[in-house]
N, C-alpha and C positions, 0 to 999 in steps of 0.2 A: 205647137202646143203652148198655150198661154198658162204660165205658172205664177201664182201669187207667192213671191219669195218670202214675204213677211209671214204669211200663214204657214208656208212650208217649214220654215225654220222653227216656228212655234210648235207645230205638230211633231216634228222630229225631236225637238227638245223634250217633249213629254215622254218620248220613248227612251232616249239616251241621256237625258239631262241637258239643260240649256247650255252648259259649258262645253258640250260635245257635239253641238250642231251649228253649222256655219253656212251662210249664204253670201258672205262678202266676196267680192271679185278677186282680191289678191289670193285668198285661200283657194278659190275655185281654179284660178290659173295654175297655182302650184300643183294641184292634184290632176290637172289635165296634162301636164308636161311629163314626158318620159325620155328614154334614151334615144328615141328616133331623132334623126338629125334635122328634120325640117320643123318649122314653127307651127304653132297651134292654128287651127281653123275654128270658126265660131261653134261648129257642132261638136267639137271636142270638150267644150267647157261645161262642167257640171252645173246643175241648178243649185246643188247643195252638197255638203260633205257631212257625214254622220260618223261618229266614232263609238260603235257599240262595245260593251264590255263582256257580253256573254251571248249565248245562242238565243236566249229569250228576246233580247233586244234586236238581234238580227232578224228573228222571226217577226217581231212587231213591225220592223221597217219593210220587210218584204210583203207582209199582208197589207200594209198601208199602201205601198207602191202598186200592188195588184189591183186594189180597189179603185185606184185613180189612173191606172195604166201608165205609170211613170217608170222608165227604165232604171235599173240599179246596176252599178258597176263596182266590182270588188277590187280593192286596192291593198296590196301587201306592202311593198316598198318602192315599186316602180322601176325595178332593175331589168325587166324583160327586154330582150334585144329584138323582138319581132312584133312589137306593137300590142302585146296583151295588156300592158299597163295603161295605155292611153284610152280613155273612153271613146267609143266610136259614134256616140250620139249623146245629146244632152241628157243628163241623168242625175240620180242621187249616187254619190260615191260612198261606199262603205270602206272606211279606213279601219283595218283589223288590228292596228298597232296596240290597242289597249288589252288585247287578249293574249297575255303572256304568262298565264298560270302554268306552273311546272311542278310535277310530282314524280320523283324518281323512286322506284320501288324495286330494289335489287332482289328482295325476297320473292317477288313475283316474276322477275326477269324482264321487266319492261319499265318504260316511263310514259307519262302522259303530259302533253304540252299544248298550250294555246297556239293557235295558228299564227299569231302576230309576233312571236318571239324571233329575234334575229338569230341566224344560224351560228354566228360566232359566239354569242352569249350562251346559246344552248350547248355548243361544243365545250365551252369553258366549264359549264355546270356539270357536264358528264365526266370531266377529267378525274375528279376524286373517286369515281366509281370504276376507273380504268375502262371506260366505255368509249367507243368510236361512233361518230355520227356519219352515216353512209351517204353523204352528199358533200361535194367540195366545189361550190361555185367561186369564181374569182371575186364576186361581189358579196362574200359571206358576212362582211362587217355590217351590211345594211339589208341584205336579202333575208326574207322570212322563211321559216320552216313550212308555213302554210303554202307559200308560193312554190317552194321546191316540190312538195307533195302534189300540189295541183298540176304541175307539169311532169312530175315523176322524173326529175333530172338527177343523174349521178354527177353531172357537171364534169369536172376535170378527170374524174376517176375512169378507169377502163372497165366497161360493163362486163367483159368476159372474166374479169377478176373479182369484181365486187357485186355485180348485178345492179338492179335499180333500187332506190330507197323504198319503193312500194313493196319490194319483196320482204321488207322488214316491218311493214306496217301491219299491226294486228287488228286495228279497229279505228273507226272514225266517229266523231260527232259532227253531223252536218245539218244544214237547214236547206230544205228544198225551196225552189223559187216561189212556191205558193205559200211558204211559211211553216210547213210541218218540220218538226225536229226529229231526226233519226239518229239512232246509235247503231253502229254496224260492228261486225267482227266478233272477236272473242277475247276473254281475259286469260285464256291459256296461251302458252308460248307456241302451241301447235296451231297453225292456221287452218281454217275450215276447208274441207275439200268441196268440190262441186260449186253450185251457184251460190254466190255470196257477194253482197253489194260493195264491200270494201274494195275488192279487185276492180270493180267497174268504175267506182268514183275516184280512186287514185288516178291521177293523170287526166282527169276529165276537163281540166283547164277552165273551171268555172262555168261550164255550159249547163250542168245539171244540178249544181248545189253550191252552197258556200261552206267550205270546211272551217269548222270552229275549234275542233280539238282533235289531236292525233295521239294514238297509242302505238308506240314503237318498241320493238325488242331491243334490249340492251346487248350490244355487240362487243365482246372483249377486244380491247385495243391491241393491235398486233405489234410485233417488233418490225423495225424498218431498216433497210440497207439501201443506200443511194449510189447511183452510178451516173457519171457524165461521159458523153462520147462526142468527139469533134469529127466532123466530116467536111470534105471539100464542097459538097453540094447537098441540098435538101433531098434530092432524088436518091442519094445513097441512104439517107435515114428511112425513106419510104421503102427502099429495097429491104432494109433490116426489119421493118414492121411486117412486110409481106413474108419474109423468111421465118419470122417468129411464129406466125400462125401456121405456115406451111409445114414447119418442122415440129410443131407441138412443144415449143419452148415454154416453160412456166410463165404465165402472163403477169406482167407487173401491175401494181395498183395504179401507178401513174406512168405515162410515157408521153412526155411533152417534147415539143421541138420549137426552135427558133430558126427561121430561114437565114440566108446569108446576110441580108440587110438588117433584119430584126435583131440578130445576135450582136451585131456591132452596136446598135443603139442600147440594147439591154445591158450588155457587159460594160459599156462606158458609164452608164447610169449608176451601176453598183460598184464601180472602181476596180473591175477585173481587167486583165490584159485582153486585148482584142483576140477573139478566137480564130480568126482567119478562115472562117467558113460557117457552116451550119452546126447547130448544137442540139443534141438529144439529151434529155434528162429523164432518168428512169428511177422509180422507187419500187423495190421489192418488199413484200410483206409476208409474214408467217406467224404462227402462234408461238413459236419458240425462237430464241436467239440463234441457236445452232441451225435450226431449219432455215431461218432467214439468211444466215450467212451462206448456207449451201445454195440456196436459190440465187443469191447474188453472184456467187462464183460461177454457177452454171450459165447465168445470163451474160456475165462478163466474158466468159470463154466464147459464148456464141457471138458476141459483138466483135471479138478479135478477128473473126472470120469474115466480117462484112467490110473490111478495108477502111477502118476509121483512121484519121490522123492520130487519134489517141482515144482510148477507152479505159476507164479505171473506176474502181470503187472509191467513193469519197467518204473517208472516215472522220474527217474534221467537220463538226457540225456547223461551225462558223463559216467555213468555206462553202458548205452546201447551202446554207441560208442565202449567201450572196448569189450563188449560181441559180438557185430556185427563184429568188426574187427578181432576177434579170428577166424572167418571163413576164412578170407583172409590169416591170418598168418599160419593157418594149411596148406593151399595150397602152400604158399611160402616155408614152411619147406620141403615138399616132393619134390617140384620142384628144390629147391636150394641144398639140401644135398644128393641127389642121382639121380637115373634114374627112371623116373615115366612114367607109361603107362596107359592111361585112357580110359574110356568107357562112353557111354551115353545110358542108358536103360530107356525107357518110356513105361512101360507095361500098360495094363488095370488095373484100380485101384484095382479091386478085386483080381488081381494076383500079387500085389505089393510085398507081403511078399515072395511068391514063387520065383519071379524073383530075389529078393535080396539074398535069400539063394543060389540059383543056381549061381548067379554072384560071390558070395564069394567063392564058391567051385571051380569055374573056375579059379579065380585069384590065389588061393592057390595050384592049381594043374596044372600049365602050363607045356606043353611039351617042350617049347623053353627055359625055365630057371627054375631051382629048387632053393628054398630057399628065394624067395621074400616074402615081407610082404604085408598085405592087409590093405588099408585105404579106407574109404568111407565118402563123405560129398557132400553137394550140395542142390538141390532144390526139396526136397522130396515131398513137397506139390503140385508140378506142374502136375503130379508126375514125377520126374527124379531121377534115381539112377546113381551116378558117382562112379563106382568101380575101384579102382586104384591098379595096381601092382607096388609096390615100392621096388627098389633095392638100398640099402644104399651105393651105390658106383657109380661113373661116369666112373670108369675104366673097362668098358666092351666093347667088340668089336662092330664095326658098324653093322656087320652081325647079332649079337645077338640082338642089339637094334631094328633092322628092323624086325626080325622074332618075337620078343616079341610083338612089336606094332601090327603087322598083326594078330597074334594069339589072342591077347586080343580083338581087334576090331571084327574079324570074329566070335569068339565064343560068345561074348556078343551081337553082332547083331542078332545072332540066337535066343537069348531070345526075342528080339523085334518081330521077326517073330512068335515065339512060343506063345507069350502072347499079340499079337495084337498091338504092339507099333510101333512107327516110330519117330526117333529123332526129338525133338522139339526145339533144341537149336543150334546144330552145323552144320546143313545143311546135305545134302544127297549125293552130288556128290563126285568125286575123289575116296577116299578110300571106299565109300559106294556104288559104282556101282554094285557090286555083290549082295549087300543087296536088291537093287531095283528089280533085277531080281527074287530073291528068294521070296520076299514078294508079288510082284504084277504080276509077270509072263512076258513071252517074248513079248506078244502083247503090254503091258504097256511100257516097255523100248523101244520097236521098235517105238512106237508113238513119244517118246522123240527124237529119232534119226531122224525121218522124220521131226519133227518140227525144230530141229537144222539145218538140211540141207536146209530147206526153208528160214530160217533167215540168214544162214551162208553157202552158197554153197561150199566155199573152206575150210571150217572148220578152219577159221583164229583165231577166238576169244576163248581164254581159252581152247585150245586143250588139251584133256585129262581129263577135269573135268567131262565129261559124260562117256567117255570110261573107266575111271579108270587109274591107273598108266601105262604110256607107256614105 
């Protein structure tokens, strides 16, 4: 498709203002790049970037794009780990970053927020209202609330304890791919029963609409008690998780782990003594201080029966901050000092150990690269296994990076199919299109394509996020 970039930037400037429309190549390259480890290809690079400030401007861009059959790609902050943030074809990129309006209404029991507000900024704004935001991505300093709702990710939190953020969404303002603006849901704190568009559009990953505004229930912030447990091996932590579900132990809000290697890296980075094994980090929550203390005691007593080196409640907040931050520092290490290729495996709880063992075997026996290391950390209580192939060098070719990424994802996704799982954190489309077909069958994926066509007849919005890489 031949595009007159000078005309395009002028046309977009008439919709969003000339200071918010760009076709220069440095800007285009910046918006094409995401966290995927391989470099850009020419079809990733957008024609233009537009920064709308409201749903009317989003509508204007989508109607303009439809009339000219130009693809449009939605951009929150580019933190997706499975390719959602990278355009799959040349397009107009919608940067939602200007849409940060916030209105907190405790008298109504909810708040309304623009899709472009960063999660950390929103969490800070909710603090004076003693309210909790029900999503906890590691990238929350830059991740947007619109992206979290589009994927419906609870991130680090345990779903069985908190549910998904979509369970707290009361309504949305969205723009359909053809430009119509819809408002969904309710202004009551009781969500509608039966057919209602909010439930369908939350988690739709930009396939059917652009989310511009979100109405969410205010959730009272709970009391927290924290527990650390040290084990000789990661598999002992997995046994504890399996026992927690099997015995009906109160589910924590967070249940993180660092495997034997990651714990050494993380603890060294924060100045803690070497743990001598794998580490589990658990946070219990309750509406009352007494209730939280009781839940922590019950969980600590349970852990004592799982043969830890040590398991204890951590009452010193400064100590806990160090322990908790070791998890992030382990991730920083593997991403900063080499080339890292990750996976998300969410098996049936009773198959958690089998899935972990097979994931480790896959990572250490890659066909696309030999000699990589294995690291594992993440949200084991969810349950989620993040199995990482770590190459202690960034000096590898683009082709190798791409082939390792694809092999790790494909082979670990096969474990989700084998053990009944389906990623609960990173979303499903783009790199996971083949997984959908394998897990649910042709009729299932065909239904998605028919829905996509009914919402988006010209396949304008986020083209490639359902088809897979184009």
